[in-house]
N, C-alpha and C positions, 0 to 999 in steps of 0.2 A: 767672176768666179763665185762659187757658192761655198760657204763654210760647211765642212762635213761634220759638224758637231752632232748631226743626226746620222752620221756615218756615211750615208749616201742615199739619195732618193731611190736608187735602184733597190735598196734593201727594204724600203718602207712603202713602196707602191709598185704597181704594175709597170714594167718597162715598156715605154711607148714604141720602142723598136721591136719588141715583141718576140723574145725567145721563150716559148711556153709550151705546155703540154699539148699534144695533138688533139686530145679529147678535152672538152670543157672541164675545168677543175671542179671536183666535187666540193660543194660548199659545206664546210663543217660549221654547224649551227653554234653561234655564240663562242667562236674560237677565242676572241679577244678576252671576253669575260672569264672563260675557262683558264686562260693563261694567267690572268691577273690573280686569280684565286690561288694559283700554284706558286706565286712568287716567293712567299715566305719559305716554302719547302725547298725551292730551287736555291735560294740564298743560303739556307742552312747547310745544304749538301755541297754548296760551292764555296763555303767558308767566307762569305762576305755578308755585309749588312746593308739593307736598303735604308737610306737616310733621307730620302725625299720622295715625293709623289712620282708616279710613273709619268715620264715626259712625253712619250710617244707610244702608241700601240695601234698597229694597223695591220690588216690582212694584206698580204701580197698575193701573188698568183696562187701559191700553195702554202707558203710559210706565214706565220704570224711573227712580227718583229716588234720587240718592246725595248725601249731605251729607259734605263733606270740610273739614278744617282746612288752610288754606293760608297762605302768607306774605302773602296779601291778605285774610285773614280767612276766615270760613266761607263756602263756596260750595255752592250746590246745582247738581248736574249732572243734567240731564234728558235722557233718551234715548228716542226712538221708533224702533221697527223700521221701516226704510224701506219694506219690502215689505208693510206692513199695507194691506188693501184699502179700509178706510174708517176715518175718524176723526170720530166725532160728526157734527155737522151739516155741516161743510164738506167732509169727505173730503180735506182738504189739511193735512198735517202742518206745512207752512211757515206756515200762516195764524196760528197762535199766536205764532210768532216775529216775523212781520211786525207783528202787532197790538201786541205788547209794545213793539217798537222805536218804533212810531208814537206810542203813548200816552206813553211816556217822553220822546219828543222834544217833546211839547207841555207838559211840565213837571208832569204828574201823577205822584204817588208810586206807582210800580209797580216790579216787579223790573227792574233795569238789566242788560241783557245785556252780557256781556263780548265783546270782539272777539278773534278768533283771528288768527294771524299772516298769514292771507291777506286780512285786512281785513273778513271776513264775521263775523256774529254767530251763526254755526252751523257745525258740522262735518258732513261726510258721511264716516263712518268705519266700516268693517267692517259695512256694510249698516244703519247706524244714523244717524239725524238727531239731533245732539247740540247742546244749548245749555247755558249756564252763567251763573249770576248770584249776586251776594252775597245772603245772607239778609237780610231786612228785620227788624231787631230791634223787638220790641214784643209785644203780646198780642193774640190773637184772642178773640172774644167768644162766650160760651155763651148759649143762648137765655134762661136764667133771669137773665142779667145785663143784658138789654136795658133801656134807659132812654130817656126822651125826648131826653136829651142825645146819646146815641149815635145815636138816630134822626135828629137834626138833622145830625150829622156825615156820616151815610150819605147823607142827602138832598143835602148840599152836594157830596159826591163824585159822586153819580149825576148831578146837574145839570151839573157840570163835564165829566164824560165825555160826556153827551148833546150838549153844545155842540160838542165837537171831533169827535164820531163821524161826521157827514156827510162830512167830507173823506176818510174812509177807505172810501168806497163802492167796492165791487168787484162788478161785474155777474157775473163768473164764479162767485163764491161767494155771490151773493144767495140768501137763503132766504125764500120766501114762506111765512110762518109757518103759515097755516091749511092750505095744501096739504100742507106737511110733516107737520103733526099728523095730518091725515087719512090720509096714507100710512103713517105709523108705527103708527097705530091699527089699520089693516087688517093690517099685517104682524104686529104683536104678537098680534092676536086669533087668528092661526093656532095659536099655542102656548098662548094663554090664552083659550079660548072664552068664559069667563065675562064677558069684556068685552062680548060681544054677547048675553049672556043676562040681564045685570043691567039693570033698567029705567032706573035713573039713568044708568048708563054709556052706554046707547043715547041718552038725552036729551042727554048731554054731547057725543056725536059729532054729533048733529043740530044742536046749538048752533053749532058751528064752521062749519056750512054756511049760516048765516043771511046773506043778501046784504048787509044793512046793516052787519054787523060787518066784512065784507071791504071794502066801499066806504069805511067810516070809517078802517080801518087803512091803506088804500092812499093816503090823503091825508096820512099822517103822515111825518115825516122817516125816511130810510133811511140806514144806514151801519153802523159797527162796533157789535156787541152783545157784551158780555162773556159773557152766557149763563148765568152761575152767581153772580150778585151777591147773596150772602147773608152772614150775620154771620160764619160761620167762614172766609170769604175776605176779611174786613175786619180790618185790623190797626190797633190803636191804638199809636202810636209814643211813645217817651219824651219826644220834643220837642214833643208836642201835636198833631203831624200825624197823618193817617190814610193808610193804603195799601190798595190793592186787589191781591190776588194771584190766581194760578191762572187764566190765560187759556186753559186747555186746551179749554174749550167755546165759545170765541169764534167768531163767524160774522158775516156781513153780512146784516142784516135790518131789521126795524122797531125803531128805537131805543127806542120806547116799551116794548118788552119788558123792557129792563133796569130802567126806572122801575117798571113794574108788579110785576116779580118781587121787586125789592129792597124795595119798599113792603110787599108781603105778608110777606116773610120777616122783616123787622125788626119787624113789628107783630103777627104771629100768635103769641101765647103758646101757644095750642093751636089746633086746627082750628075750634073753636067759641068761642074767647075771644081777641079781639083787644084790644090796648091802643091806643085811639084817640088818646091823648095822644102816643104815639110816632108814630103815623101823621100827626098834625097837624104835629108838628115836622119830620118827614121832608119833607112837601110844602111847607113854607114857602119853602125855597130852590129848589124845583122849579117853583113856580107861574109864575115869570117865563119859564122855558123853555116851559112849556105855553102861556102867553099869546102868546109870540112865534111859536109854531108852530100857533096856532089849534087846540089840543087840547081838545076838549070834556070836561068833568069826567066825564060818563057813560061815556066810552070807557075811563077807568081801570078801572072795575069790569068793563066788558065784556071788556077784554083780560086782566084778572086771571083771569076765568073761563075764557077760552081757554087760558091757561097752565096752569090746573088740569087741563085735558084732556091737555095735553102731558105733565105730570109724573105724571098717573095712569098713562099708558102706560109712562113710564120706570120707575116704582116698583112696578108690579104684580108683577114677579118677587120683590121683597123681601117684599111682603105675602104672597104664596103660599108663599114659602120658610119664613116664620115660622108657617105653618099657619093663618093668618087668612083669613077670607072677604073678598071684594072690598069688602064694606060697611065694613071697617076701614081701607081705604086712606085715608091722610090727605088726599090731593088730591081724592078723591071727596067726602069730608066737607067739605072747604073749598069745593068748588063748591056744595054744598047750602047752606052758610052764606052765600055771596055771592049766592045767589038769593033770600034773604029780603028782602022790600021794605024793612023798617026798616034793614037793614044797607046795602042799596044807597043809601038816602037819606042815611045818615050818612056814608058814604065820599064820595058825590057832593058833599055839603055841605063836607066837609073839603077836597076838591080844588078846589072852585069859587072 
């Protein structure tokens, strides 16, 4: 396990799994230096004092993240360029801040935004949107360290988040998942034509157009979706609690997306080897939410496959950059695995 004293590598570097903007991020010249020069003003307006040198400052996909030692402990200062034309699914930089504030208000263990001297939990300063929060102490999990016990903790958190998520419904930022996937597939294929030349990839695109899949999803609860609920964003704290971090990909959509994504990511040891003991423990606390919302067990596998299409599109640049063919893309492989009848039957049985 890795100590999360840097909060999480997901906040300080590009996510290798690759949930990112569909257009190449606009590079903001000297973002790090610009943020460093603003730290005294940020500290003054946040009511804290910086007592040591900046420990980390690194550009992520869009944000710049800086860890500083203060009189209130270690804080992570996160800054988005206000003029960016789009941010992931929502296109709204403030969505992450609003989502964090909401989830924290419901008692879930997530980063606690500090308030600035104007009473808001963000600053608009020098064309940047800035937020800050204390680091959550604990360890994040590596794939090879996943166990049924961790799966159970993840399932408990996913269920708790799913219960409060509908209250955060935002029609302005609602994302109809299948339409979104279809759109980004078409856009990505302009630069990666192999998406429309590969037989399985074409089948994956056709899959998200199935009317029953859409009608089934439309009957599920809608609200806040974390969007990147996987093990490296899941912190095991010294007091035995767990925390979820990095709401940078949050949006309003089908709440089932978080359940399906986290179930996959905590159970898939490789794209063709899943630990079904972990999956079973994950779903034990989730089943009551499924029952209360009339979620059929077959829809779990169905939506897992839809999310594989989404993440195929997100990660194809990484596959190609590594010199691999599209056949090596992990989410393409995972879609094929989830299409095997015996795997469908096993996951449906576990969820039922």
